[in-house]
C-alpha positions as CSV (number, residue, x, y, z in Angstrom):
1,M,107.3,63.6,-6.6
2,I,107.8,67.3,-8.1
3,L,110.3,68.4,-6.1
4,P,113.4,66.6,-8.8
5,V,111.3,68.9,-11.3
6,H,111.7,71.8,-9.5
7,A,115.3,71.3,-8.7
8,L,115.9,70.7,-12.9
9,V,114.1,73.8,-13.5
10,R,115.9,75.9,-11.2
11,T,119.1,74.6,-12.3
12,R,118.3,75.6,-16.3
13,L,117.1,79.2,-15.1
14,Q,120.3,79.6,-12.9
15,H,122.2,79.0,-16.0
16,A,120.2,80.8,-18.4
17,L,120.5,83.7,-16.1
18,T,124.5,83.6,-15.9
19,H,124.9,83.0,-19.9
20,T,122.2,85.4,-21.3
21,F,122.1,88.3,-18.6
22,G,125.9,87.5,-17.1
23,I,124.3,87.4,-13.6
24,P,126.7,85.4,-11.4
25,E,124.7,82.4,-9.5
26,A,125.9,84.4,-6.1
27,E,124.0,87.4,-7.2
28,Q,121.3,85.7,-8.5
29,P,117.7,86.1,-6.7
30,D,115.9,83.2,-5.5
31,I,114.1,81.2,-8.1
32,A,110.7,80.7,-6.6
33,I,108.3,78.1,-8.4
34,E,104.8,78.5,-8.2
35,T,101.5,76.9,-9.2
36,P,99.3,78.7,-11.9
37,P,95.8,79.4,-10.9
38,R,94.5,77.8,-14.2
39,R,95.8,74.5,-16.2
40,A,95.8,76.8,-19.4
41,L,98.9,78.9,-17.8
42,G,100.7,75.9,-17.5
43,D,102.2,73.6,-14.9
44,L,104.7,75.7,-13.1
45,A,105.3,79.3,-13.2
46,V,108.2,81.2,-12.3
47,P,107.9,84.9,-11.8
48,V,112.1,85.5,-11.6
49,A,111.4,88.2,-14.2
50,F,110.0,90.7,-12.0
51,E,113.1,90.4,-9.6
52,L,115.1,91.5,-12.1
53,A,113.3,94.0,-13.9
54,R,114.6,97.0,-12.0
55,R,118.2,95.3,-12.0
56,L,118.2,95.3,-16.0
57,R,116.4,98.3,-16.5
58,R,113.9,96.1,-18.8
59,A,110.0,95.3,-18.5
60,P,109.2,91.9,-17.2
61,R,107.7,90.3,-20.2
62,A,110.8,90.8,-22.5
63,I,112.8,89.1,-19.6
64,A,110.9,86.5,-19.7
65,Q,110.8,86.0,-23.5
66,E,114.4,86.1,-23.8
67,L,114.4,83.5,-20.8
68,A,112.1,81.0,-22.7
69,A,114.3,81.4,-25.4
70,A,117.7,80.7,-23.5
71,L,116.7,77.5,-21.4
72,G,116.0,75.4,-24.9
73,E,114.7,71.8,-24.3
74,V,114.2,70.9,-20.5
75,P,114.0,66.9,-20.2
76,G,110.6,66.2,-18.9
77,V,109.2,69.5,-20.2
78,A,107.1,69.5,-23.2
79,R,107.2,73.7,-23.6
80,I,107.8,76.8,-22.1
81,E,106.2,79.8,-22.8
82,P,106.6,83.2,-21.7
83,A,103.3,85.1,-20.2
84,A,101.9,88.7,-21.0
85,N,102.1,89.4,-17.4
86,G,106.1,88.4,-17.2
87,Y,106.0,84.8,-15.7
88,V,107.7,82.0,-17.6
89,N,105.2,78.7,-17.5
90,F,106.3,75.3,-18.1
91,Y,104.1,72.9,-19.7
92,L,105.3,69.1,-18.4
93,D,105.3,66.1,-20.6
94,R,102.3,64.4,-18.9
95,R,103.0,60.6,-20.2
96,S,106.5,60.6,-19.1
97,F,105.8,62.1,-15.8
98,V,102.9,59.5,-15.0
99,L,105.0,56.5,-16.1
100,A,108.4,57.5,-14.1
101,R,106.3,58.5,-11.0
102,L,104.3,55.1,-11.2
103,R,107.6,53.1,-11.8
104,G,109.3,54.7,-9.3
105,T,112.2,55.7,-11.5
106,V,112.2,59.4,-10.2
107,P,115.9,60.2,-9.1
108,A,115.6,61.3,-5.5
109,L,117.2,64.7,-4.7
110,P,120.6,64.8,-2.7
111,L,120.8,65.4,0.8
112,T,122.0,68.8,1.5
113,D,122.4,67.9,5.2
114,T,123.4,64.2,6.3
115,G,123.8,64.9,9.9
116,K,121.6,63.0,12.4
117,V,118.7,65.0,13.7
118,I,117.6,64.0,17.1
119,V,113.8,64.5,18.2
120,E,112.9,64.2,21.6
121,H,109.2,64.0,22.2
122,T,106.4,62.7,24.4
123,A,108.4,63.3,27.8
124,I,105.5,62.4,30.3
125,N,106.2,63.0,33.5
126,P,106.3,59.3,34.9
127,N,103.7,59.6,37.7
128,K,100.3,58.8,36.4
129,A,98.4,57.7,33.1
130,A,98.9,59.6,29.9
131,H,96.4,62.1,28.7
132,I,94.9,63.6,26.0
133,G,97.5,66.4,25.9
134,H,100.5,64.4,26.0
135,L,98.7,62.8,22.5
136,R,98.9,66.1,20.7
137,N,102.8,65.8,21.9
138,S,103.4,62.3,20.7
139,A,101.4,62.7,17.3
140,L,103.2,66.0,16.5
141,G,106.7,64.6,17.4
142,D,106.2,61.2,15.8
143,A,105.0,63.1,12.6
144,L,107.9,65.2,12.9
145,V,110.2,62.1,12.7
146,R,108.3,60.5,9.9
147,L,108.6,63.6,7.5
148,L,112.3,63.9,8.4
149,R,112.8,60.2,7.5
150,F,110.9,60.5,4.3
151,Q,113.6,63.1,3.2
152,G,116.4,60.5,4.1
153,R,117.6,62.4,7.2
154,P,119.0,59.9,9.9
155,V,116.9,60.5,12.8
156,E,117.3,59.2,16.6
157,V,114.2,59.6,18.5
158,Q,114.3,60.2,22.1
159,N,111.6,60.1,25.2
160,Y,113.1,62.2,28.0
161,I,112.0,60.3,31.3
162,D,111.9,63.1,34.1
163,D,112.0,60.5,37.3
164,T,113.3,62.8,39.9
165,G,111.1,65.7,39.3
166,V,108.4,67.0,41.7
167,Q,105.8,65.2,40.0
168,V,107.4,61.6,41.0
169,A,108.0,63.0,44.5
170,D,104.5,63.9,45.0
171,V,103.2,60.3,44.2
172,V,106.1,58.9,46.5
173,I,104.8,61.0,49.2
174,G,101.1,59.7,48.5
175,F,102.0,56.3,49.1
176,S,104.4,57.0,51.8
177,E,102.4,60.0,53.6
178,L,98.8,59.7,52.5
179,E,98.7,55.7,52.8
180,G,101.2,54.8,54.9
181,R,103.0,52.0,52.1
182,D,106.8,51.2,51.8
183,F,108.1,50.0,48.7
184,E,106.9,46.2,49.0
185,G,103.5,47.4,49.6
186,V,103.8,50.1,46.3
187,K,105.2,46.9,44.5
188,A,102.5,44.8,45.5
189,L,100.0,47.2,44.3
190,A,101.7,47.1,40.9
191,D,101.8,43.7,40.5
192,D,98.4,43.2,41.0
193,P,96.1,42.5,37.9
194,A,93.2,44.1,39.2
195,V,95.1,47.1,39.8
196,R,95.7,49.9,36.5
197,F,98.9,51.3,38.2
198,D,99.2,54.2,35.9
199,Y,95.1,55.2,36.9
200,Y,95.8,54.5,40.5
201,C,98.6,56.7,40.6
202,W,96.4,59.5,38.7
203,D,93.9,59.3,41.5
204,L,96.7,59.6,44.2
205,Y,98.4,62.6,42.5
206,A,95.3,64.4,42.9
207,K,94.9,63.4,46.3
208,V,98.6,65.0,47.2
209,T,97.4,67.9,45.4
210,E,94.6,68.4,47.7
211,W,96.8,67.6,50.6
212,Y,99.3,70.0,50.1
213,E,96.4,72.7,49.9
214,G,95.0,71.9,53.4
215,D,98.3,72.7,54.8
216,K,101.0,74.7,52.3
217,A,103.7,73.6,55.3
218,R,103.4,70.0,53.8
219,L,105.8,71.5,50.7
220,Q,108.2,71.4,52.7
221,V,107.9,66.7,53.2
222,R,108.0,67.7,49.2
223,A,111.3,69.3,49.1
224,Q,112.5,66.6,51.4
225,A,111.4,63.9,49.4
226,M,112.7,65.6,45.8
227,H,116.3,65.7,47.4
228,A,116.2,62.4,48.6
229,I,115.2,61.1,45.2
230,E,118.1,63.1,43.8
231,E,120.1,61.7,46.3
232,G,119.4,58.2,45.6
233,G,120.3,55.0,47.9
234,N,117.2,55.6,49.9
235,P,114.0,54.1,50.7
236,L,112.1,57.0,48.7
237,A,114.4,56.7,45.8
238,E,114.0,53.4,45.8
239,M,109.9,53.6,45.7
240,G,110.3,56.5,43.1
241,A,112.2,54.5,40.8
242,F,110.2,51.8,41.0
243,V,107.1,54.1,40.3
244,A,109.0,55.5,37.4
245,D,109.8,52.5,35.8
246,R,106.2,51.1,35.9
247,I,104.4,54.3,34.9
248,V,107.0,54.3,31.5
249,R,106.0,51.0,30.7
250,C,102.1,52.1,31.0
251,H,103.0,55.0,28.7
252,L,104.4,52.7,26.2
253,R,102.0,50.3,25.6
254,T,100.0,53.6,25.5
255,M,102.0,55.0,22.9
256,A,102.6,51.9,21.1
257,R,98.8,51.8,20.2
258,M,99.2,55.2,18.6
259,N,101.7,54.0,16.4
260,V,104.6,56.1,18.4
261,D,107.9,54.5,19.0
262,Y,111.4,55.5,20.1
263,D,115.1,54.8,19.7
264,L,116.3,55.9,23.4
265,L,114.8,56.2,27.2
266,T,116.7,59.4,28.7
267,W,116.5,59.0,32.5
268,E,116.7,62.3,34.2
269,G,118.5,60.3,37.1
270,D,121.3,59.3,35.1
271,I,122.0,62.9,34.3
272,L,122.3,63.6,37.9
273,R,124.4,60.5,39.0
274,L,126.7,60.6,36.1
275,H,127.2,63.8,36.8
276,F,126.5,65.5,33.3
277,W,124.9,68.4,35.3
278,T,128.1,68.8,37.6
279,R,130.1,69.3,34.2
280,A,127.9,71.5,32.7
281,F,127.6,73.7,35.9
282,E,131.7,74.1,36.2
283,E,131.7,75.2,32.8
284,L,128.8,77.8,33.4
285,K,130.2,79.1,36.5
286,A,133.9,79.8,35.0
287,L,132.2,81.5,32.0
288,G,130.2,83.5,34.5
289,A,127.0,82.4,32.9
290,V,125.5,81.5,36.2
291,F,126.2,83.3,39.7
292,L,125.3,82.3,43.2
293,Q,122.6,85.0,44.6
294,T,123.5,86.2,47.9
295,E,120.6,88.1,48.8
296,G,116.4,88.8,48.4
297,R,114.3,86.0,47.4
298,L,116.7,84.0,45.9
299,A,119.4,84.1,48.3
300,G,121.2,80.6,48.4
301,C,120.1,79.9,44.6
302,W,122.5,79.9,41.6
303,V,120.7,81.8,38.9
304,M,121.1,82.5,35.4
305,K,120.7,85.9,34.1
306,I,117.9,86.3,31.3
307,E,119.0,88.0,28.0
308,D,117.1,90.7,27.0
309,D,116.1,88.9,23.9
310,T,115.4,86.1,25.7
311,A,112.7,87.8,28.2
312,A,109.6,86.2,29.3
313,T,107.2,87.6,26.8
314,D,105.2,84.2,27.7
315,A,104.8,83.2,31.5
316,P,107.2,80.9,32.4
317,A,106.0,77.4,33.5
318,E,105.8,78.1,37.0
319,T,103.2,80.5,36.6
320,A,101.1,78.4,34.4
321,A,97.3,78.5,35.6
322,A,96.5,75.5,38.1
323,D,93.6,74.4,35.7
324,A,96.3,73.5,32.8
325,P,97.4,70.2,32.3
326,A,100.5,69.6,33.8
327,S,103.4,70.1,31.5
328,P,106.5,68.0,30.7
329,R,109.3,69.1,33.4
330,Q,106.9,71.3,35.0
331,E,108.0,72.0,38.6
332,L,107.7,74.8,41.1
333,D,110.9,76.6,41.5
334,E,111.8,79.1,44.6
335,E,111.7,82.3,42.5
336,P,109.7,85.4,41.4
337,R,106.2,84.9,39.3
338,E,106.6,88.2,37.8
339,D,108.7,89.2,34.6
340,Q,111.9,87.2,35.4
341,R,115.4,88.3,34.6
342,E,117.2,85.7,36.8
343,K,116.6,81.9,36.4
344,V,117.0,79.4,39.1
345,I,119.5,76.7,38.3
346,V,120.3,75.3,41.4
347,R,118.0,76.0,44.2
348,S,119.3,77.1,47.7
349,N,118.5,73.4,49.4
350,G,121.0,72.1,46.6
351,T,118.7,70.4,43.9
352,V,119.1,71.1,40.1
353,T,115.8,72.5,38.7
354,Y,114.6,71.0,35.6
355,V,116.3,73.6,33.3
356,G,119.6,72.9,34.9
357,K,119.1,69.1,34.0
358,D,117.9,70.3,30.5
359,I,121.2,72.3,30.0
360,A,123.0,69.5,30.6
361,N,121.3,67.1,28.4
362,Q,120.8,69.5,25.8
363,F,124.9,69.7,25.6
364,W,124.9,65.7,25.6
365,K,122.7,65.8,22.7
366,F,124.8,67.5,20.4
367,G,128.1,66.0,21.7
368,L,129.3,68.8,24.0
369,L,129.8,67.1,26.9
370,G,132.6,65.0,27.1
371,K,130.8,62.4,28.9
372,D,128.4,59.7,28.0
373,F,125.9,57.3,29.3
374,F,125.6,53.9,30.0
375,Y,123.0,52.0,28.1
376,R,120.9,48.6,28.5
377,V,118.0,47.1,27.0
378,F,115.0,48.2,28.3
379,D,112.2,46.3,26.2
380,E,111.7,44.8,22.6
381,R,109.6,47.0,20.2
382,G,108.2,45.4,17.2
383,G,111.5,43.0,17.0
384,R,114.2,45.4,17.9
385,P,115.6,46.8,21.2
386,L,114.3,49.9,22.8
387,W,117.5,51.1,24.7
388,A,117.3,53.4,27.8
389,T,120.2,55.1,29.0
390,T,121.6,53.7,32.7
391,S,124.2,54.6,35.4
392,D,125.7,51.3,35.6
393,A,128.5,49.9,33.5
394,P,126.6,46.9,31.5
395,S,128.1,43.6,32.3
396,G,126.7,41.7,28.9
397,G,124.6,42.2,26.4
398,P,124.2,43.6,22.8
399,L,126.3,46.5,22.1
400,A,124.6,49.6,22.2
401,P,124.3,52.0,19.1
402,S,126.1,55.4,19.2
403,F,124.0,58.0,20.8
404,G,123.8,61.8,20.7
405,H,126.1,63.8,18.6
406,A,123.3,65.6,16.9
407,S,123.8,68.2,14.1
408,A,120.1,69.4,14.9
409,V,117.7,69.0,17.6
410,Y,114.2,69.7,17.9
411,N,112.4,69.4,21.2
412,V,109.0,68.9,21.0
413,I,107.4,70.3,24.4
414,D,104.1,72.7,24.8
415,S,104.1,76.6,24.4
416,R,104.7,77.5,28.0
417,Q,108.0,76.1,28.0
418,A,109.1,78.5,25.1
419,Y,110.7,80.6,28.1
420,L,112.6,77.7,29.0
421,Q,113.8,76.7,25.6
422,E,115.5,79.8,24.8
423,L,117.5,79.4,28.0
424,L,118.8,76.3,26.3
425,K,119.9,78.5,23.5
426,Q,121.5,80.9,25.6
427,S,123.5,78.4,27.4
428,L,125.0,77.0,24.4
429,S,125.9,80.5,23.1
430,T,127.4,81.3,26.3
431,M,129.3,78.4,26.1
432,G,130.6,79.1,22.5
433,F,128.6,77.1,20.6
434,P,126.6,79.4,18.1
435,R,126.0,76.9,15.7
436,E,124.3,74.4,18.0
437,A,122.4,77.0,19.5
438,E,120.9,78.0,16.0
439,R,120.0,74.5,15.4
440,S,118.3,73.6,18.9
441,T,114.8,74.2,17.9
442,H,111.7,74.3,20.5
443,F,109.0,72.6,18.4
444,S,106.2,74.3,20.9
445,Y,102.4,73.7,20.5
446,E,99.2,74.5,22.7
447,M,96.9,72.6,25.0
448,V,94.2,70.5,23.9
449,A,91.0,70.6,25.8
450,L,87.5,69.1,25.3
451,S,84.4,70.2,23.1
452,H,81.5,70.4,25.8
453,A,79.8,67.4,23.8
454,T,82.5,65.2,24.4
455,A,82.9,66.3,27.8
456,R,79.5,65.6,28.7
457,E,79.9,62.0,26.7
458,L,82.9,61.7,28.8
459,G,80.9,62.0,31.7
460,Y,81.5,65.6,32.8
461,A,78.2,67.7,34.1
462,D,77.1,71.3,33.7
463,T,80.2,72.5,31.6
464,E,78.4,74.9,29.5
465,G,78.5,76.8,32.6
466,L,81.9,77.1,32.5
467,G,81.6,80.1,29.9
468,K,84.6,78.9,27.8
469,P,84.0,77.4,24.1
470,F,85.8,74.1,25.5
471,V,86.4,72.3,28.6
472,E,89.9,72.5,30.1
473,V,91.4,69.4,31.7
474,S,94.0,69.3,34.6
475,G,95.9,66.1,35.6
476,R,96.5,68.1,38.9
477,K,93.3,68.0,40.1
478,G,92.6,64.4,38.0
479,R,90.2,65.9,36.1
480,G,90.7,65.1,32.6
481,V,90.8,62.4,29.8
482,K,93.1,59.1,30.1
483,A,94.7,58.7,26.4
484,D,93.5,54.9,27.0
485,D,90.3,55.7,27.8
486,L,89.8,57.9,25.0
487,L,91.1,55.4,22.6
488,D,89.0,52.6,24.0
489,R,86.0,54.8,23.7
490,L,86.8,55.7,19.9
491,I,87.3,52.1,19.5
492,A,84.1,51.2,20.6
493,T,82.1,54.1,18.5
494,A,84.3,53.5,15.3
495,T,83.5,49.2,16.1
496,G,79.7,50.1,16.1
497,E,80.0,52.4,12.8
498,V,81.9,49.2,10.9
499,M,79.3,46.8,12.2
500,Q,76.6,49.1,10.9
501,R,78.5,49.1,7.3
502,Q,79.7,45.7,7.4
503,P,77.1,43.4,9.2
504,E,78.8,40.1,8.3
505,L,82.1,41.0,9.4
506,P,83.4,38.9,12.3
507,A,83.8,40.7,15.1
508,A,87.5,40.3,15.5
509,E,87.9,41.9,12.3
510,A,85.8,44.7,12.8
511,R,87.5,45.6,15.8
512,V,91.1,45.5,13.9
513,I,89.4,47.9,11.3
514,A,88.0,49.8,14.0
515,E,91.3,50.2,16.0
516,A,93.2,51.8,12.6
517,I,90.3,53.9,12.0
518,A,90.2,55.2,15.8
519,V,94.1,55.9,15.5
520,A,93.5,58.0,12.7
521,A,90.6,59.8,13.9
522,V,92.6,61.3,16.8
523,R,96.3,61.5,15.1
524,Y,94.9,63.4,12.3
525,F,92.6,65.3,14.5
526,L,95.3,66.0,16.9
527,V,98.2,67.5,13.5
528,K,95.5,69.1,11.3
529,F,95.5,72.2,13.4
530,S,98.0,74.6,13.5
531,R,100.5,74.1,16.5
532,G,99.6,77.6,17.8
533,K,96.1,77.1,18.0
534,V,94.4,75.7,21.3
535,I,92.4,72.2,20.6
536,A,88.8,71.6,21.5
537,F,88.9,67.5,20.9
538,D,85.5,66.4,19.6
539,I,85.0,62.7,19.2
540,Q,82.0,62.5,16.8
541,E,83.9,65.1,14.9
542,A,87.4,63.4,14.8
543,L,85.6,59.7,13.5
544,S,83.0,61.1,11.3
545,F,83.6,59.6,7.6
546,E,83.0,63.1,5.7
547,G,84.7,66.3,5.9
548,D,88.3,67.0,7.1
549,T,88.9,64.2,9.1
550,G,91.2,60.8,9.3
551,P,88.5,58.3,8.7
552,Y,87.5,60.4,5.6
553,L,91.1,60.2,4.1
554,Q,91.4,56.3,5.0
555,Y,88.0,55.8,3.2
556,A,89.6,57.4,0.2
557,V,92.0,55.2,-0.2
558,V,89.4,52.2,0.6
559,R,87.5,53.6,-1.8
560,A,90.6,53.4,-4.5
561,N,91.4,49.6,-3.4
562,N,88.0,48.5,-4.1
563,I,88.3,49.9,-8.1
564,F,91.9,47.8,-8.6
565,N,89.8,44.6,-6.5
566,K,86.8,45.0,-9.3
567,L,89.7,45.6,-12.0
568,R,91.6,42.4,-11.0
569,E,88.3,40.4,-11.0
570,R,87.1,41.2,-14.4
571,D,89.7,42.1,-16.1
572,G,93.0,40.6,-14.7
573,V,94.9,43.1,-14.3
574,D,96.7,45.3,-11.3
575,A,99.0,48.5,-11.0
576,D,101.8,46.6,-12.5
577,T,100.3,45.4,-15.4
578,I,98.5,48.9,-16.1
579,T,101.8,50.4,-16.2
580,A,103.1,48.4,-18.6
581,E,100.2,48.6,-20.7
582,L,100.3,52.3,-21.2
583,D,103.6,52.3,-23.0
584,T,101.6,51.3,-26.2
585,L,98.5,53.3,-25.5
586,S,98.0,56.7,-27.2
587,P,98.5,59.4,-24.4
588,D,95.5,61.0,-25.6
589,A,93.4,60.5,-22.8
590,L,95.7,62.5,-20.7
591,T,96.5,65.4,-23.0
592,E,93.1,66.2,-24.8
593,G,90.1,67.9,-23.5
594,D,88.8,68.7,-20.1
595,D,88.7,65.0,-18.8
596,A,92.4,64.8,-19.8
597,D,93.1,67.9,-17.4
598,E,91.3,67.2,-14.4
599,L,93.4,63.3,-15.2
600,W,96.3,65.4,-15.2
601,G,95.3,68.0,-12.5
602,L,94.7,64.7,-10.2
603,V,98.2,63.3,-10.7
604,L,100.0,66.4,-10.6
605,E,98.5,67.4,-7.1
606,A,99.6,64.0,-5.7
607,S,102.7,64.7,-6.9
608,R,103.1,67.5,-4.5
609,L,103.9,65.7,-1.3
610,D,107.6,65.7,-1.3
611,E,107.1,69.4,-1.4
612,V,104.4,69.6,1.2
613,V,106.4,67.5,3.4
614,D,109.3,70.1,2.8
615,S,107.3,72.8,3.7
616,A,106.0,71.6,6.9
617,I,109.4,70.9,8.1
618,R,110.7,74.6,7.3
619,A,107.2,75.7,8.9
620,L,107.3,73.0,11.6
621,E,103.5,72.5,10.7
622,I,102.3,69.3,9.9
623,A,99.1,70.6,9.8
624,H,100.6,71.8,6.0
625,L,100.5,67.7,5.3
626,A,97.1,67.4,6.9
627,K,95.6,70.1,4.3
628,F,97.4,68.5,1.2
629,A,96.3,64.9,2.1
630,F,92.7,66.3,2.6
631,T,92.4,68.3,-0.4
632,L,94.0,65.3,-2.6
633,A,91.6,63.1,-1.2
634,Q,89.1,65.9,-2.4
635,S,90.2,65.8,-5.3
636,F,90.1,61.6,-5.8
637,N,86.6,61.5,-4.7
638,T,85.5,64.1,-7.2
639,F,87.1,62.5,-9.9
640,Y,85.9,59.4,-8.8
641,H,82.5,60.5,-9.6
642,R,82.9,62.1,-12.6
643,Q,85.2,60.0,-14.0
644,P,84.3,56.6,-13.7
645,I,86.4,53.2,-14.5
646,M,84.7,50.2,-14.2
647,R,82.0,51.7,-16.6
648,E,84.2,53.5,-19.0
649,E,84.1,51.2,-22.2
650,R,87.0,52.9,-24.2
651,A,90.1,50.4,-23.0
652,D,92.9,53.4,-23.3
653,V,90.9,55.8,-21.1
654,R,89.9,53.4,-18.5
655,L,93.7,52.2,-18.1
656,W,94.7,56.3,-18.3
657,R,92.7,56.8,-15.5
658,A,93.1,53.8,-13.5
659,A,96.8,55.0,-13.4
660,A,95.8,58.1,-12.3
661,V,93.9,56.4,-9.3
662,A,96.7,54.3,-8.5
663,Y,99.2,56.9,-7.9
664,C,97.2,59.0,-6.1
665,K,96.2,56.2,-4.0
666,R,100.1,55.5,-3.3
667,Q,100.7,59.2,-2.6
668,L,97.5,59.5,0.0
669,T,98.4,56.3,1.5
670,Q,102.2,57.7,2.1
671,A,100.6,60.8,3.4
672,L,98.6,59.1,6.0
673,A,101.4,57.2,7.0
674,L,103.6,60.2,7.7
675,M,100.6,61.2,10.2
676,G,100.9,57.5,11.7
677,C,97.9,56.4,10.3
678,E,97.2,53.3,8.5
679,V,94.5,52.5,6.1
680,P,92.3,49.2,6.5
681,G,91.4,46.5,4.1
682,R,87.8,47.9,4.6
683,M,85.5,50.3,6.0
């Protein structure tokens, strides 16, 4: 890891600036640490002399010379040189650097913030099967969780279940109005082993949408159903609760295939039944943050005025195109569709909009509500309980952990929700919690579409005539790619590729390998692009063993593992014994000549994982990690071809090369794990 070196260099420079130039630390400029463009210029470069030139009225080169002399010896640094252009260049002690990282003796940096982080992601409406758009949410959210935990932060992972929203009401209407089923009939259907309940509801949801379009007066049936579900204690509410429960269990199985997990399922119905919203509503009214509109289209609604800096420059969720994938918590509110300065919080019929429930939930996440849920064990996941909120006090069972009370909250929700997420921050500020407002982060992302080739492969015809470079999907219209179908297709294709390369493999083993490849293919594809970019998912591109793909990264690690398998078989050595032998070897293979520079460059690049993780979290761009991993895999493959290990006759050179590969393999495996990708035994 490289950040401990950065921290040491930065501390020594700050000390030198204070004692050599008399600049108190509080008045010093930020000390940036860069990577020189050429190995001859060192391993780290600091341009602080440029920042000080005007202040000290001296040339950067003169300042750099004095700084380099003042620094003296720095542990882990072989030499420090001022450059003619004013940089201070640091050349690391290659031998000690490699050995410390192979042995895992690099001290971790102390955490500057030890408070708990809540990351809420996935949040699929529990009314139908998960689709490819939901996979981008979970891939990004789960990667963020892994990155934060990599840094040592305590993270609580929540999945919000909108069990009282319009989508659940629509499926209930489909069962009751279109199919004439009662609760027992729906339960029998869900219990039928021949029926994929989430797939069935997918089709039913599309039929209900068509039913509404046939007669807009039928939307009143939706409003009545929503009100009944929110009130509870009636047949429609019972049916809605059952549908939501069964669909959530389907979603959890889908996400488990993606290596995605959670700590807590937060059920929206509990927010209502436990009067979380009532508490938040009274506070907002008392402070004048919401008011009752008495005239116009919003008459009878409680609304919140939108501050100027919270203007809806992005279209609100309610105005999203009908053919866009349905967004979590998306529903129709009775309000204007133009540039909005007032947001409905409680409708004229008394039902709460989802932003109102989100406000209450956000307050609870920070421990500001003065109320708490009860908790129950919903399922077992990997040998540990998956908890869910409940409205009823438990009568026994295990004691729930302490949920909520976060110091920071990340809500992973698509970009169409930017307007509403700003309202959460505005509400916190209005209530007198500016710190919590600042620490409420909307981790937004754009939609996922399909490439035309993949759309055709999945059965969509005439997609080229749509006039777009990609094919949009729509949950409302039933046109889309179910997540499980996509994974099944990827696994089947990957299995064929594995069997072609390894025909002697048993079918079961080939299937396990193919599953790992398929998950890496889809997860890597969904995070490698900037989150602000619309993705056109392409099956063949994602599964390719060449280029910027998950399987390419996996193959690099498998190749490195094969080297060590051969070393173990031929020489009886592994990564641990290699590390022990390096103590007695000359470091020339690491320090002398172009080959040594390439070997050292591979190690140094691999050590940047912690720096890249820090950058990805600060920018909220998992793509930074993906780019790093791809570049590292490319560097390893180039090294593999230029500097063979098994054919190298010089023992010391062979062992130093093997050491570099061991460290690169470890870091690349870790980078893949941070993106939720496992490395199969072979490919």
